[in-house]
C-alpha positions, 0 to 999 in steps of 0.5 A: 478548519485547517487554520484552527489550533489544536485546542479549537480543533479538540473542542470542535471534535468533541462538540460534533461527537456529543451532538451526533451519536452517529458520528464517531470521534475517530471519523470526525478527527480523521476528517478534521486532520486531512486539511492539515496535509494541504501544504505547498507540495513543491517545497514540502520536504516530507512529500519529496522524501516519502515519494523518493523512498516509495519510488526506490523501495519499489525497485527492491520490492519488484526484484524480491517479489519476482525472485520469491515467485519464481522460487516458489514456482520452480520449487512446486514444479520441480518437486524440490524439498523446502529449505530454510533459504526458501523460508527466508526468501518468502519472509523477506518478500513479506517484509519488503512488501509491508514496508512498501505498504507503510511508505505508500500509505504515508505517501497517499495522505501527503501526495497531491496526486492521491488524496490531494487530487481527490480532495481538490478535483472531486472523485468524479473528475479523478475517475474521468482522468486515467492518470489521476485515477491510476495514481489516486484509486487503482494503484493504492487499491491493487497494491493493498490487494497485493499485500493481502495476497502475499500475507495470506500466501505466507501465512498459509504456507507456514501451516503446511507440513511438507514441501509440495503444499508449501510451495503450492501456497507460495506459488499461487498467492505470490504469482497472483500478487506479482501479476497484480503488482506489475499491472498497476505500477505507474510505469510512466513515472517510474523510469 
């Protein structure tokens, strides 16, 4: 199906949708489009560009999230007043995290080490190999959880009216997110 033209693909998808009410058109389209990402990754400019962006943006992400976490912890334990700089730092951590998530999502679909490894080797083989499992399963899953924790922490802290609860929400959720993030960075490929 990877060699099919878009018109043929459209007719194949609509026929699948008409014949089986249980198969939604979106999932049929998603499953049909995945083979188009099977490219020669050594010459694939998109893959190398996205991987470069994802790797270098990660340095900024780690730096900002660690700084925001330390700021939240010192604000909570030091009984500081919540200032506009604290808000900006938490917001910047949220923005940097979401940008990294979007870059990582694109990378997941174009990388031979993520979805490509699952498609080429099967999920059973990926789970047996610790390096493939880290890149294809553990890293994406834990990083999605990290993004969720940072988003929840930021949202909950905005609803608090005084400094101590604001710092408490940021400290709890950003610390959990930082620990998860540092636990599943592929350190061997990063440096």
